[in-house]
N, C-alpha and C positions, 0 to 999 in steps of 0.2 A: 673613624673611616665611615665615608657615605655609603649608604646602600645602593645597589644598582638595580634599577627596575628592568626585568627582563620580560618582555609582553610573552604570554602563550594564547593559544588559540584553541577553541573547541569547535568543530564542525558536525553539522548533522545533514541528512538527506531525506526526501520525501518524493513519492511519487504519485501520479494522478490515477483516478479509477481506470484509465485506458492504456497504462503501463502494462506490458505482458506480465510482469509477476503480480502486479495486484490484479489483473484479470484472470489468472490463474487461482488465486487466493479466494475470489470471489465467486468464482465457479464451483470450487470445492466447499464453501461455506455453504451456498444454496444448494448443494447436493445433499449437505448434511441436514440442512433446516427441512429439505423435502422428505428425507427418511425419517426424520423425527416426529414429522407430522402424522406420517401413516403409522408408524411403529416406534413407540417411546423408548423402546427397549433394542432398536437398532444399533449393530455394531457397524460402523462406518471407518473406513481408512481409505478415502479417496484422494489420489494424488491427480493433479492437473498439469499439462504441459502444451505449450503452443509455439508453433513456428511455422513461417512460410505457408499461411492459410489452412493450417490444419490444428486442429485441437483434440488432445488426447486426453481422455478421463480414463484412469487407471487405478486399480487396487482392489480392496476387498469391502464388500457389503453383505451382511448377512441381516435380513429382516422378513417380517412376517409378509410385508407388503412393499414394492420399490416404486418410486417416482419414474417418470420418464426423464433420465439425466441429459439425454441429448438436447430434450426440449428446454429443459432447466439452462443448460450451457447457451442455448440461442436466445433465452429471455435475459440473460446476463449481459451478453453481446449488445442486444437491441437497448438496454437500459443505458450501459455505459456510453453508446455512441457510434457503435459498429453495426454493418449490414450483415445480419446473420447467414445471408445467402453466399456472402464471399467466403465461408468458413467450411470446411469439411470436417464433422465432429464424428470421432471415433471412441466408441466405447468399449473398454478392455476391464470389466470388472467381472471379479468371482466371488463365491462366499469365503467367508473366514476361515483359515486352516483349523481343522477339527482339533489339530493338538493345542493351538493356541486357545481355543474355546474351552477345552476340558480345565486348562490351566486357570482359566479367569471365571469361569461359571458360579462355583460355588461361593467364594469370597465376593463377587460383585452382585450376584443375584438373591443369595440365601442369607447373607450376613452370619453365616455360621461361624466366623471367625472374624472378631472384632478388629482384629490387629491385622488383618490382611489388606493389601492394598488394592487388590483386584485389576492389578493390570501388569502387562510384561514389558513395559518399556520403563526407561528410568531417563530423567534429565534434571539438570542443575540450571534454575532461573535466577539471575543475579539483577537487582535494579534499587535504586533508591528514590526518596522523595526529597525536592529542594523548594525553597521559599523564592526561587529567582523568579516565578511566575505563579499567577493565580492557578494555573493548572498544576502546581506542584511538578512540574518537569522543568528540565534545563532548558535555558532560553532559546539554544540553537535547535532543539526538536521542537519546540513550540512554534518557532519563527518558519521553519521548513515546512511545517505541516499547514500553517497559514496559508504560505505561498502557493502550495499545491492546491489547497482548497479554493484561494481566491482564482486560480488558473483556471479550474474546472467552471466556476462562476461566469468568468470572462468568456468561456467557450460556449457555455449553455444559452448566455443572454447577448452572444455576438449576432444580430440579424442577418449578416452577410455569410455567417457560417466559415470563416475562414480559418478558423482553429480545429485541430485535430484530437482525437481523445486522449493521445499519449503525451505524457509530459514529466517534468522531473525539476526539483529545486535543490539547491543546497545552501545553507547559511553558515558562514564563518563568524564568531563572535570572540572578541578579545576580553581577556579576562585579568584581572588584578588582584591580586590576595583573594583568589577564589570566586571574585565576584564579577559579573559581567559589567564591562565598561562601554563598550561601543559594537556595532555590527561593522565587521571590517570588508567582508564580501559577501555578495548575493549572485548565484548562478541560476538562471532559470533556462530551461529547454522546454521549447513548445513545437508540438507538432502544427504543420499548416497545410493547407490546400496547395497543390501543385502549381496553380497559378500565380499564388501570393508569394511576395518576397518577405522574409522575417524582418526586414528593418521596417516594412509597411505595417507591422503590428507593434513595433518596440513603444510606440507611445502608448497605446492601450495597456500593454502590459506593465509600464512603468507606472501609469496611473491608477488602473483598477486591479492590478497585481500587488505590485511592490509597494507603493505607497499605501494602500489599506493596509497591507500586512505588517507594514511598520510602525502602525498606530500605537503609542505609548512606549516604543523600544528605542532604546538609545542609539543614535548614527549622528554623523555629521557630514561634512563635504568630503571626507577623505573615504567615504564608502566605495567601494570598487564593486560595479555593476556589471555582469556579462550576461548576454542575451545569446542563446544559441550558438556557443563557441564553435560548433561544427559545421555552421552555415546553415545550408539548406536542411530540414528536418520534415521530409515527407513520409519515406518508408520507415 
């Protein structure tokens, strides 16, 4: 009896630095860096949320000196491509709970108990390495990151400034016997200026984003390409 080949697909998604989720991550990371620069023993649990022209920095920071968290947020906004003047920054930060501090101080700072983990949180992290790519990551992941990296490059190098900072990409790859055989679909969503139609940027996205990301990757004429599936993407 002949074996029947049933294709299966794996997908991965990536976002640009101007995507709200990634923007919040970058602000939180920058606050942590700023705290550790001033106090290497700082305790930082800073969460960031963004919506409708407001950015909230919330959580717990205990340190001998603290940076200007609001100014850090403005600098990240500026770096990503947004105008900080368009956003109101709310800083809602307080010191770490003394009960939590007492529970972790000794094992973390004195090393009195070498078996203590020095933290009150638990998590499980699962991952694996693969030889599908030089990065040792699954091909859909690598391709999705390539796409958003090239999308950011296209925005920065567009002299007419038609792209916005926000964007997202998804790559779907067909596998056979647990090996990638072709890229089946690519979805790219890119923010653009109000006066620009997405179709006017499609050639740039194809040439400078997609073709560049696909170098060395298996694909053929059956590749399905979807650009801005929702159409207009300004807000």
